[in-house]
C-alpha positions as a Python dict, from the first residue, in 0.01 Angstrom:
ca = {
    (1, 'M'): (0, 0, 0),
    (2, 'D'): (327, -25, -175),
    (3, 'G'): (477, -315, -351),
    (4, 'T'): (58, -387, -429),
    (5, 'P'): (79, -538, -810),
    (6, 'V'): (-107, -457, -1015),
    (7, 'V'): (-214, -546, -1413),
    (8, 'L'): (-341, -258, -1696),
    (9, 'V'): (-517, -353, -1909),
    (10, 'R'): (-651, -164, -2177),
    (11, 'D'): (-990, -163, -2342),
    (12, 'G'): (-988, 137, -2622),
    (13, 'D'): (-978, 491, -2428),
    (14, 'E'): (-975, 325, -2154),
    (15, 'V'): (-750, 206, -1893),
    (16, 'H'): (-834, -40, -1622),
    (17, 'A'): (-622, -159, -1314),
    (18, 'L'): (-685, -482, -1107),
    (19, 'H'): (-510, -682, -811),
    (20, 'D'): (-266, -866, -1013),
    (21, 'V'): (-384, -1188, -859),
    (22, 'C'): (-596, -1402, -912),
    (23, 'T'): (-836, -1461, -588),
    (24, 'H'): (-891, -1863, -675),
    (25, 'A'): (-515, -1993, -730),
    (26, 'E'): (-297, -1671, -625),
    (27, 'V'): (-80, -1633, -988),
    (28, 'A'): (-39, -1339, -1187),
    (29, 'L'): (-372, -1245, -1395),
    (30, 'S'): (-102, -1051, -1609),
    (31, 'E'): (-8, -1399, -1741),
    (32, 'G'): (-365, -1466, -1905),
    (33, 'E'): (-549, -1357, -2182),
    (34, 'V'): (-756, -1033, -2169),
    (35, 'T'): (-1095, -1146, -2363),
    (36, 'G'): (-1412, -943, -2446),
    (37, 'S'): (-1473, -821, -2116),
    (38, 'G'): (-1257, -971, -1904),
    (39, 'I'): (-898, -1114, -1798),
    (40, 'E'): (-852, -1433, -1803),
    (41, 'C'): (-666, -1651, -1555),
    (42, 'W'): (-442, -1880, -1719),
    (43, 'L'): (-392, -2145, -1498),
    (44, 'H'): (-774, -2230, -1464),
    (45, 'G'): (-907, -2025, -1683),
    (46, 'S'): (-1154, -1786, -1450),
    (47, 'C'): (-1206, -1491, -1643),
    (48, 'F'): (-1234, -1154, -1407),
    (49, 'D'): (-1467, -847, -1536),
    (50, 'L'): (-1255, -540, -1605),
    (51, 'H'): (-1483, -318, -1444),
    (52, 'T'): (-1554, -486, -1173),
    (53, 'G'): (-1295, -733, -1089),
    (54, 'K'): (-1615, -975, -1038),
    (55, 'P'): (-1516, -1392, -1178),
    (56, 'S'): (-1753, -1459, -1480),
    (57, 'S'): (-1638, -1813, -1470),
    (58, 'L'): (-1591, -2124, -1287),
    (59, 'P'): (-1351, -2149, -1054),
    (60, 'A'): (-1325, -1853, -924),
    (61, 'T'): (-1628, -1712, -670),
    (62, 'E'): (-1451, -1432, -522),
    (63, 'P'): (-1328, -1110, -657),
    (64, 'V'): (-1026, -885, -740),
    (65, 'D'): (-997, -558, -655),
    (66, 'V'): (-1012, -291, -931),
    (67, 'F'): (-851, 33, -853),
    (68, 'A'): (-867, 367, -944),
    (69, 'V'): (-728, 493, -1277),
    (70, 'S'): (-659, 837, -1389),
    (71, 'V'): (-441, 925, -1725),
    (72, 'R'): (-277, 1239, -1748),
    (73, 'D'): (-44, 1348, -2012),
    (74, 'G'): (-46, 995, -2170),
    (75, 'D'): (76, 853, -1813),
    (76, 'V'): (-98, 627, -1643),
    (77, 'Y'): (-165, 642, -1256),
    (78, 'V'): (-347, 436, -1020),
    (79, 'D'): (-465, 408, -637),
    (80, 'V'): (-415, 102, -487),
    (81, 'T'): (-603, 246, -175),
    (82, 'T'): (-880, 341, -412),
    (83, 'R'): (-1099, 18, -473),
    (84, 'R'): (-1368, 84, -758),
    (85, 'N'): (-1547, -274, -636),
}
């Protein structure tokens, strides 16, 4: 899926990769803020869980895709064909 927008979030030693499009307003999640366990959309405040992509606050009701990530020798690899949720 060449051209899939992805937002990377580092949480301690873990790296998460989520589809970089809010399921509510179709804006870039990468423009938002990282919270305790999620990423918050800058436009309407929906927050998405880093592990599952599920929204934890309205107005979003649909999850964002979460992709498989591997880190090798300090490089981050994202498999956008393998969704974790």
